[in-house]
N, C-alpha and C positions, 0 to 999 in steps of 0.2 A: 504493500500500500504506500502511496506517495503522499507526503504531507503537502497541503496547499500552501501557496505563497501567502505570507502574512499581509503583504500589501494588497494582494488580490482580495483576501478575505475582508480587510478593512474597507476597501472600496465597495464590496458587495453589501456588507452590513450597513454601512452609512447610506448607501443608495436605498437599501431596504427601509431604513428609518424614514427617509424623506418620502418615499412612495407610500408608506403606511399612513401618513397624515391624510393624503388625498383620498385613500380608500376608506379609512375609518370615518372621515368626516362627511361621507355621502349622506344626503337627505333630499327628499322631494322638493322641487323648486316651488316657490309661491309667487303669485302674480304681482303683488305689491309689497313694499316694506312697510306694513302697518301692523296693527295689533292682532290680526287674524292669520290663521294658517292656510286659508284658501279664500279666494275672492270671486273669480269669474268662471271656474270650472271648465276652462277651455282645454285643459289637459285630461278631461274626463275623470278627475279625482275629486271626491267630495269631502273626505275627511280633512279637518276635524268636524265639518258640518255633517249632521246625521239626523235621521228621523227617530222619534220616540212615540210609543203608543202605550196607553193603559187600557186593559181589557174592559169592555168588549170592543173597543175601537180598533180599526184596522186601516192601514195605508200601505202602499208600496211605492217604490221609487226606481228611477234610473237616472243615469248621468250621461247626457248626450246633447249634441247641438250647442255646447257651451253653457248649459244650464242644469240645475239640480231639479229634476222633475218629480213631483209628488202627486199621487192620485189617492183621494180620500175614498176608501171603500165603505167604511163605517165611521162616522164622526164621533161616535160615543155620545156622551152627555147623559143626564139623569134619566131621560125618558127611555134610553136603551140599556140602562143598568150601569152607566158610567157616572161621572161626576160633573165635568164641566168642559170648557174649551181646551183645558190642558190635557184632555185625553188624546189629542193629536198634536204633535209638535215637531218643529224643525229647529235644531239648536247647534251651538258651537260652545264647547267648554274650554277650560284652561286659559281663560283670558285674564290678564292682570289689569286692574283699574287702580290708579293712584289718586289720592285725595288732592284736590285743587288743580289737577291737570285738565287741560282743555281738549275736547274730542270733537271730531267731525265724522258724521255718519252719512253713508249713502247706501240705499238698497232698492232693488227692483224686483217686481214679481208680475208675471203674466198669468191671469186667471181665466179659466174657461167659463166661469160663472161669476156674477157679482156677489160680493159678500163682505165680510169684515174679519179682522184678526187682531190679536193683541201681541205686541212685541215689547221686549224689555231686556235690560241688562241687570242681572241680579246675581245673588250667590248661587253657584252651581249646586244642584241637588235639592233646591227648595221644592217642597211638596205642594203643588198648586191644587191638589185634590183635597187638602186638609181644610179644617175650619178656618174662617177668616182671621181668628185670633192668632193663628200660627203663621200668618203671612208676613214675610220680611220685606222691608223697604229696600229697594235697589238704588241705582244711580240714574236710570233713564228708562222711560217707557213711552211708547206710542207717539214718537216724534216730538215730544215736548221738551222744552229747555230744562225743566226740573221735574223731579219724580212726582211731586204732589199735584202737578197740573196736567198729568197725562192719563187720567183714569178712563177716558173714552176710547173704545176700540178704533182702529184705523179702517176707514171705509176703502174697499178694494173694488174697482170697476172691472167689468169684463174687458179682457185685453191687457195691454201693457200699463203698468203703474210704476212710477219712479218717485223717490222721496229723498230729501236732504234735510239735515238738521245739525245743530251744535249743542253741546252741553259742557258744563264744568262739574267734575265729580265732587260730591260732598262727602265722600268717604272712600277709604281704600278697600278694595275687594281682592284678596289674594288669589282666589279661584272663582272667577266670575263666569257667567254663561249668558250669551246673547241668544234669546229664544223667541220663536214665533209660535203662538198658540192659535189653533183654528179648528178646534173640535166642536162638540155638540153643546146644546143648551144646558144650563145648569146654574152653578153658584153665581156666576158673574154676568150672565146675559140670558135673556128669555127665549132666544132662538138660536138654532144652529148657525155657526159661523159661515158654513158653505153647505150646499146640498151634497148628498151622496154622489160619488162619481166625479166631483170637481177635480180638475187638475190645476196645480200651481207650479209655475216654473220660476225658481229663484235664480237671480243672477246679479253680478256686480255688487256684492256686499262688501263694503269697506268700513273700517273703524280706524281712523287716523288720530294719533295723539300729537297735537301741535307742540306740546311741551317736550316730548322725547325726540321729535324730528322724524326723519324717514330712513335712518340708517341704524341698524342694530349694532351696538357696541359691546354691551355686557348687560347682565341682569341688573347690576347695581346702577349703571349709568343710564340705561334705557329700559326701565323695568316693564314698560307697557308694550314694547314691540315684540313681535313673535320671533322666537329664536329660530333662525333658519336651519340649525343643526338638528332640530327635532325630527326623529326618524319615523314616528307613528307606528313603530313595531316592524317596519320593513326590514327584511333580512337580506343582506348581500354577502356573497362569498368574500372572505378576507384575502384569499389568494387563489391561484389557479390549480393548486394541488389538493385534491380531496383524499383524505385518509382518515383512519380511525384515530381520533385525537388522543385516546388513552394509550394505544399502541397495539402490539402484536406479541403472541406467544413465540418463543424461540423456534419451536418446531412447526408452527402453522404456516399456511400459505400467507404471503404478505404482498398484497396488491394495493397500490394507490392509483389514482386517476388524475391525469393532467387534462384539464377542461378549459377550453377557450371559445371565443365567439366566432373565430375565423378558422377555416379549414387548414390543417397542416398535413400535407400528404406524406412528408418525410418523417421518419421516426425522430423524436427529440432525444437529445442526450440528457441524462440525469446522473447525479452523483449524490452520495450520502456522506455527511460529515458527523463526527462525534463532537463532544463538547470541547475537545482540544483543537478543533479545526483540522483534524486528520480526515482525509478522504478514505472511507472504509469500504465503499462500494461504488462501482460505476455500471451503468446499464443504458439501454435504449428503450424508448417507448414502443408500444405496439399500437399503431393507428387503427381505430375502429370506425372512424367517420362520425357522422352526426347521430347522437343518442337522442331520440325524440322525447323520451321521458325525462331526461336530465336537461334537455334544451341546449346542448353545447356539443362542439366537436371534441372528441376525447381520444386519449391514448392511455393504455394500461402501462403502469410502471411496476414491474414485478421485481421484488428484491427478496424473494423467499430464501435465497442462499445466505443472506445475512442473518446469523443466528446468535451472535454474541449479545448477551444482555447489556443494556446501556441506554443512553438518551441520545437522540439523533435529530437531524434536520435533513430534508430532501431539497436539493437545488436542481432546477431545470435550466439548462443553458446550452452553449455550444461545446464542442469537443475540448476547448481550451479552458473550460470552467467559468467562462463569463456568463452572467445571467442578466435578465432584464428588469431588475428591481425587486421590490418586496413581493410582488405578485407571484414570482417564481421561486419563492422560499416557502416551504411548508411550515405549519405549526410544529413545535417540538413534539416528539412522540417517544415512547419507550418500547424497548424489546425486553420482555421479562415474563416470569410466571405470575407476577403479582399485579398485573395491569389493572385488574378490577378490584383491588383491595379496598375495603370499606363500602363498596357499592351495595352488596347484599344487605348490610345493616341499614344503610340509608334508605334503600328502596323499600325494605320491609317496614320501615318507620312510617311510610306513607299511610299505612292502615291505621296505626294508632292515632295519627294526627287527623284522620277523617272519621274517627269514632263519634257517633251521636249519643247523647245521653250521659256524658261524663266530662269532667274537666280534663283538659290536656295540660299535663304538668311538665315543667322545665326539665326535671331530672330524667324524663323518659324521651326527650327529643335528641336525636343524634347529631343534628346540624344547627342547633340553636346558638346564636352569638349575642353578645351584649348589645349590638346595634340592630339586631333582627330578631325580636322577641316573638317566637312562634307559639308560646304557651298562652292559654286563654281559658276562661270559664266556658262551661258547656253552652253550646248554641241552643240546644233543645234538651234541657235537663229532664223535662217531662214532655214527651211528644204524644199529644192526643189528636186524633183526626176523625173527621166524619166519613163514614162509609158511603160510597156513591151507588146510586141505583142503576146507573148506566154510564157509558163513555160520553161525557158531555164535552163538547169542543172547547167552550170557554165559559167563564162565569163573570158576573158583574164585578166591578172593582171592590165593592162591598159584597161579600159572599152571599149568594142567593141560591145555593144548592141545598140538598137534603140534609136535615139535622136529626133524622130519625134514630141514627145509631152512631155513637161516639165511642171509639176504642183506644186503648193504650198501645202505641207503636214505638215506645221508647227503645233506644238501642240501635245496633247495626251500624253500618258505614254509610256516610253520604256517598252517593254514587255518581253525582255530577255537580257542576258549579251552581246549580239552582237548589241545592240541598234536598233533592229528591232522594228517595231510598228505594231502589228498584230491585225486585227479587231476581230478575233475569240476570242482570250484570253482576249482582252480588253473589248469586249462586254459582255463576261461571267462574268468578274469582275464587270462591271457596273450593270449587272442584280442582282448579289448577294448583292452588296452594296445597291441598291435600294430596293430589297426584304427585306433586314435587316431593312431598315428604315420603309418600309410599315408594317412589323410585329410589330415594336415598336409603330407605329402609331395606329394600330389596338388594341394593348394592353394598349394604353394610356401612353406610356413611351418614347415618342419621344422628350420630352423637353431636353434630354441630348445632342441632336444634335444642340442646339442653338449655336450661335457664341462663339467659344473658350471654350465650355464646355467640350467636349470630343476630340476635334481636335485643331490643331494649323495650320492655313493656311492663306494666304493673302486674304482679302475680295475683293480686287479690282486688276484686272490685264488687260493688253492690249496685248493679244497674237493673237486673231482672228481678223476678219475684224472690229468688234466693241468692245469697251471696255466692260468688264463684272464686275458688282458690286454685290457681294454676301452678303452684309451687311443685316442682318435681316432674311436671308434664311437659312434653315438647312445646316450645314457644310457638312454633308455626301452627300447631293444632289449637293452641289457646287462642291465637288470633282468629283463625277460621271459625272457632266456636263462638266468638263474639258476634259474628254475623249469623251463624246458624241458629243461635238462641233467638235472635230477632226474627228469623224466618219462622221459627216455631210460633212466635207471637203473632205472625201474620196468617195463621191457619184459621179458617172460619169456624167460630164456636157457635153452634145452634142456640145456646142458652143466652148469648150476648147479642147476636146479630139478628135483628128483626127483618132485614132485607134479604139476605142470602142464606140464612141459617137453615131454612127448610129444604132448599134445593141444592146447596153447595157445601154442606158440612164436610169438614176435613180437606177442602180445597184451600188454595193459598191466594190471598189478595195479591194483585200484580205489583202495586207500587204505592208509595206515600209521596205526596208532593204538595207544594203550595197551590192554592186554588187559582192563582193567576201567575203568569210569568213575570218575574222581576229580574232585571239584569244585575250583574255584579256591582255596577255603579250605584244602583238604587237602594241597596240593602246595607244596613249596619248590622252585621251578624251578632255583635255583642248585645244589642237590644232587640234582636229579631224575635225572640220568643214572646216578648210583650207587645209586639206590633199588632194592634187590633184590626188593621186592614189586611193582614195576611192570615188566612185560615188554612190549616192543614187538612188534606182530604186523602182518603184511601180509595184507590181504583178497584173496580170489580175483581173478583177472583177469576183466574184463568187456568186453562189446561196447562199452558206452557209453564207458568210459575209453579204449579203443583208438581209437575213432572220434574222440574229442576230442583225443587226442595227434596223430593224423593231421592233423586240421584245423590245429592250431597249428604243426606242423612244416612242412606245405605252405605255410602263410601266411608263416612265418619264412623259408623258402627264397627267396621272391621279394624279401623286404625286405632280406635280408642279401646278396643278389646284387649284386656290385660293391663291397661293404663287406668281407666276409670270404667269398670264394667257396668255400673249403674247407668252412666251416660250412654255407653254403647248400646245397652238394651233399650233405652228410651229412644235413641235414634232409629233403631231398626223397627221398633214397635210403631213409631209415627210414620215411617216410610211405608210400611206394609198396610197400615190403616188407610193412608191417603191413596195408595195404589188401588186398593179395593174400592174406595169411593169413586175413583175415575173409571174403573171398569164397569161400574154400574151405569156409567154414561157412555160406554164404549161406542155406541152407534152414532154419537154426536161428533166424535173426533177421529175414530179409526178409519184410515184410508179416505178421509174427508178433507176437502179444501173448503174453508168457510171464511166468513168475515164477521167483524164485530157488529155490523148492522143486523145480521140475522141471528147471531148467537153471541151475547156479550161476554162469553167465556173465551173468546178470541180477542186479541188486543189490536187496536188500530196503529197506523203509522205515527211516528213521533211528530210529524209536521201537522197532524190533525189536532193533537192536544197540546202542542208546544212543550212537550216534556219527553225525555228519552225513554219511552215506554218499551221500545223494541217490540213492535207489533209482529204478529205471526199468524198466518192463515193456514199453516200446516204444522202439526205437532208430532208427526210420526218420528222425527229424529229425536225429539225430547223423550218420547216414550221408549225409543230404542236405548238411549243412554241410561235412562232410569232402570230398564230391565237388565242391562249389562252390570250395573252397580249392584242391584239386588241379587243377581245370580252369582256375582263374584264374592259377595258376602255370605250368601246362604247355600249356594249350590243347588237351589230348588229348581226342579225340572220345569215348573210352570213358567219361570222367567226365561229359561233357556229356550223353551218352545216358542215363546213370543219373539225373542230377539233374533233367532236364526231365520225367521221369515221376513225380517225387515227388508223392504224394497223401495223406500222413499216414495210412498204413495203411488207406486206403479209407474214412476217416471222412467223413461228410456235413457237411463244414465248408468253406465257400468261402474261409476264410482260412488253410487248411493245405494249400495246393497249391504247386507249384513257382513261384518268382518272386514269392511273396506275403509279406505281413507278418502274422504270427499275432496276431490281436486279436479278442476276442469282441465281438459286436455289442451295441448299447445295451440290447436287451431280454433279453439272456442273463444268468443268474446265475453264469456261469463267470468264470474268471480274466480280468481286464482288464489284461493286460500283454503287451508285444510279445515278450519272451523272459525266461527265467529259467534256473536251473541245469539243468533237465531238459527244457525246451521251447525249442529253440535254432534252429529252422529260419529264423527271421527274420535271424539273424546271417549265414547263408549267402547270403541274398538281398541283404543290404547289401554283402557282398563283391563279388557280381556287379555291383552298381551302380558300384563303383569300378574294375572290371577292364576293361582294353582288349580282353580276349578275348571278352567278352560280346557276342553279336550285337546289332545296333542295334534290331531288332524286339523282342528280349527286354528290352533296357534301357527301351524305351518302356513295356512292360507293368509293369516294376519301378517305374518312375517314377510311374505312375498308382497303383500299389498303395501306394507310400510316401505319396503325397499323401492317398489315401483313409484310410489308418490315422492319419496326422497330423491330418486333419480330424476324425476320430472323437475323438481326444484333445483337440483344441481345443474341440470341442462339449462334451465332459465338463467341461473347465476352466470354460467359460462357462455351464454349466447353472445354473438358478435354485436348484437343490437343492445346489449346491456352493459354499458361501460362502468356502472357503479356496482355491479355484481350483486344486485338485490334479488332475493328469492320471492319476487312478486312482480306483477305487471298490471298495466292499466286495463280497464274493461269498459264496455259500453253500458251506460245506464240510460234508459229511455224515459224515466220519469221527468216531470216538469216542475217539481217543487224547487224552491230556491230562486235564484236570479238567473234567468235564461232558460234554455230548453235542455233536452237530454244531452248527455256529454260522454266523451270518451276520455278517461283519465283515472286518477287515483280516487279512492272512496274515503268516506268518513272513517277516521281511525286507522288510516293506512299503516302507521307504524306498528300498531298492534298486530296487524295481519302478517307483517314481516316477522315479528317475534313468534307468532303462532306457527308459521311455517317452519321456523327454526326448531320448534319442538319436535316436529316430525323427523327432521334430519338427525336430531339427537337420539330419538328412538332407533333410527336405522343404525346409528353408530353403536348403540348398545347391543344390537344384534350381532354385528360382525367385527366391530372395532376397526372398520375401514376408515382410513384417514380422510377420504374424500368427503365423508359425511361430517366429520369434525370441521374440516375446512368450510363446509357449507354453513355450519352454525356460526363460525367466526366471521364469515363474510356477511351474514345477516347483521351481526353485531357491529361490523365495520360500518355498514350503512347507517345504523341508528346513531353511531358515535362520530359521524362526520364525513364518511365517504358517500356523499350524496350531492344532489344538484345545487344545494346552497352551502355546502361545506360547513354545516353546523351540527353540533351534537344536540340531539333531541331529548337529552336527559339533563335536567337542571343541575348545575354545580359540577358537572363532569366534562372536562375538556376546556381548552383555553377560549373557545368560542361556543357557548352553549345557550340554549333558550333559558329565559328567566321569568317569563310572565304567563304561566299557565292560567287558564280561565278558572277563577276560584273566588268565592265571596270574601275570604279572609286574606289570602295571599295576594293582595292587590296594591302593593306599594307603588306600582307603575302609575296609578291614577289617584292614590291617596296615601301620602307618606306617613299617616298615622297607623298604617297597617304594615305588616312585614311582607317581604318578598317570599317566594316559595322556598321550601327547604331543598336540600340537595337530594338527588336520586329519584326525581319524579319524571316519568316519561309522558310526553304530550301526544295527542292524537296524530299530529303531523299533516303533511300535504293532503289537500282535499280539493279536487277539481270541481266539486259541486257548488262552491261559493254560496253556502246557505245562510250566512249571517250578514247583517247590514254593515258590520265593521269592515269585513273583507270587501264587500261590494262597494262600500264607500271609498275605497282606495281606487276605484275605477276598474277593478278586476272583474272580468266576465268569463263565463264558461267558455273554454277553448282559447282564451287569450294567452295563457301561459303554459309552458311545459308542465306536466303533472308534478314533477319534483320541485317546481318553483312556486306552487300554489300554497304558500304558507306565510303567515304573519305572526310575529311574536308579541301578542297583546292579550291582556286579561279579558278584553271585550270580544276577541275573535274566537268564539266558542267552537265554530265549525272546524277549526284547525288546531286549537290550543286547549281543548277540553282534556280532562284527565278522567280516568275510570279505574275502579278496583280491578276489573277484568283485564284491561290493557296492562295495568301495572303488574298483574300476576304473571303475564306472559314474559315481561322483562325479568322479573324475579326468578321465574322457572329457569330461564336460560343462564342467568348469572350463577344460580345454584348448580346447574349441570356443569358449567365450566369450572366452578370451584371444586366440584367433585373430581373432575377428570383432568384438568390442566394445571391446577395450582401445585406448586412445589416449593422446595426450600432454597432453590438457586437464587442467590442475591443478585440484584440489579447493579451492574457496574456503574459507578457514579462518574460524573464529569467534574466533580469537585477536586480541587487541588489539596484539600485538607482531610478527606475521608474517602474510603472506598466501599462503604456498606450502605450509604444513604442513596435513595433514588432521586435526591434533589441536591443542588448546590447549597452548601451551608457555609456562610461567612458571617459569623455572629461575633460582635465585639460590644464592649460597653463604653459609651461615650462619657467622658468626665465633664464635657461641656454641657450636655443636655441632661445628664443625670438620669437617663432611662436607657433601657436596652435598645440598641440600634442594630438592625441587620443591614449593614451597608450594601447598597445595590438593590435591595428589595423594594423598589418604588411602589409596586402594587400591593405590597404587604400580604403576599400569598405564601410566604415561607420559603420561596425559591428565588434564585437570581438567574434570570435568563433573558432572552431577547425581548420578551414582552415588557420588561422593566425599562429598557432603553426606549422602546417605542412609546410607552406612557409618558416618559419625560418629554420627548419630542412633541407628542400630542398636547401635553399641558402647556408647553411653550407656544405652540402654533394656534391653539384653540382653547384659551384658558377658561372661557365661559362654559365649555362642555367638559373639559378634562382637567382643568385646574382645581385647586382646593375650593370646595363648595360648588363645583360644576354640576351640570345637569346629567352627565353620564353616570350610569350606575356604578362604574368602576373608575370614577374620577380620582385624582390624586388626593390623599389625605394629609393631615399635618404630620402624622408619623411617617407616611410615605415620603414626604418632602425631606425629613431628617435622614431617612435611609438613603435617599437618592443623591444627597449632596456629597459626592465622593471625589470630586476634582479638588486637589489640594491648592491649586493656583488661585482660586477665587472662592469667596464665600457666597452661598446662594445657588439657586438652580440655574444651570445654563446648558447649552448643547454639549459642552465639554464633559458634563457628568454622564450624559448618554454615551458619548464616545468612549469614556473610560470603562464603562460597563462592558461595551462591545469588545474593547481590547482585552479585558479580563476574560471574557468568554473564549477568546481565541488564544489565551495563555500568553499574551504579550506583556501584561502586567500581572504580578503574582498576588497582589492584594488590593482590596478596595478600601482599606483603612486609610483615611485622608492623610494621616501623618506618616504613613509607611514610606 
């Protein structure tokens, strides 16, 4: 191996720092330098402008022709079950108003019908549906020069309308909202603002501050002007090299992808350097052409021959080692057996932090920090809900549904950002967690689930009727039990339920959720339980929910046997009791396709009820999995006779039969995933593979089917059209819900489908120990951790460039700094070509506009791409546990530090006599390491102090401690570019120490 020239390395790294500024500072352009993030919509981007609705009001929008176009479908108002004109709104949040500053406003609207509207600038989040006593005074309303003179609505003529006015703010509003209300009659006016079907086209909205001027300088100097570096959650690749940010196992396949916007017909040269600047590997890319799903021209960079543990960078350039700036330098990555250390613990902690019915305490949070306090009081200490008589699409803002039956549904996990608790997704999560444990047990690796070994949870709690003590029992089973106990509480009790008790005894209610949809911005979770305008409801019992409970209870019974026999017996008793109840209704679901309109024991689509109910018109796969679990636990012939005849409702599909793995073939445009929330037959087959009760001839068939499915996934990963090596592909969806028409692309929760498919390859590896299947699993993980179209890790806190704003009512620091950001180890749903939420649509994204892997936004308000789910999380956890069992070892990772050879990070810690506190010289971003990202942060802070300097808007802006750590240049006091240069020279071993006096 040849050592690179120090001068060449200096030039490359310095060029990289300069290039990093322009890449990191990317933000969508705005039309004018005023107080708003968007003015004229000429670029088809609406955000920060967005529509808002309160049930039962409805409106839709599109952004075209240079205007934001709204159609009022239902204006709401008191006569329709709403409250007032505020039921339909158009608003812009995150505006800063300063006392005594002078403002000029201009706005235009074109209306298809004459009417009126109310517009104002007020505190964001004010509840205009509340009583008048709760109304807060703002700074401007209805084109008046002062607040108190603007009580009358603005009259809007049919056609074009244009308005101008000025005002001086009488108070400071840190987070203001300019809003237009045009809903129904109610509290503030006696008639609807506009008739149903009216279209409003908003355009040329400006809010100028004469005091601040027209050029943004800094938050302190020009507090009212919109910061042009605001990215609205838009994710852009940080460089052209897509790889697993955490790294690779020494013996695994190691592929990265070079991705650019222009075609490169010749193979690129690439080389890999260690922390000393030593070139340890050279290679050439393999051109694949244009990857339609990634949206770029790609080449594969294969460095599988590099097996030495350590920390590395990939450089792409010419044969002489010259590169084209930072974009051709990868993120730092590791080769070692411990690349996922800590992830299993953090990822499992997701469940504890989403428990309903109990306080979340600091001592049980794995990633809590002093400046990000994730602990909190219970959101629903006591969760009581009204049972519903039917699947009702929506309710009035003030609950108007059935109150005949109220039951206690305390406990369980929140299964989505709207605090719903869904049996389908909860049960599928329980199944995966229990299957993960069962596999570990079969492999003799279950000791890691002992108390506090791989998890951190309270061993005792009193949430359900009787206190539960999990001391001495496997932690993963304890966590699954928390949800399973809640599911038992969701079983229809004929003595308590006057609605379903006679016809659906021992069936399971489908879901608990709020009676109306509320976004993450609209809810204070800490006072949520006492909000009188939010009522909890229980959806009808369904066949699917009941079969899913049966499967989990039967599975739990055999796993708890010998650990807690009383609980094991209880699980099996309830599973068989509910199975019997369903078989009394067999004619209604067996080999039947039906809908909730004809039979309410089937669930509708999520878009019908605005909640993630996971509707299902065919429950044969649920019945098959339940039978597989009952047979695996009991060996009862009744269950075997049922499951062996499974044929997916008579479909002509070779992959939907008993003992098979559901997976569409390569030529199909259908779903390319082994299982999901509503297609779960493959799970039953996997259970049969582990069971001692399964006949040998059946296991042989199952083994071949697992291999066949895994080979299809491997073939997809290695396809010349798949530069990112993802075991998944786009499919055609012909529904028209959301924004636009049917589409071809990635579906909702695509990351989870990647992880689900990896489970199948893991099972194939267990059969034969064939390394190709292990490489298949690690390739799936590579995609999730950064080798994808955006070059981002989809797991919070893991990787140098990771998502940070999953959709969640409590983890919403992005929009309200009084709340924490998400903990580490949370996987988000990921790219979704469906564009089903108004936030993503507000960015101007339409179905078909972007490559599937580009259809992603990192914002708490972008639920269609950034939602989390216990089931999705379980798929991540399952694979991490599998790799922990099979690939982790004792081999230490070679360090690039000059002071130690056992650490995986550079450690240069000294104590400063000047500052009197521990200073880790060079560690500008305070992550405990010294690497290129520290030099980059210094350059960013100097070039863009409002975003990256101390107190800047960026999440990882420089801190006071970081500034002390970064001041390493002995020639001058204070932060300069020479500090960044000195860190770079240290990284290439040209200076031996970062201690300023050295």
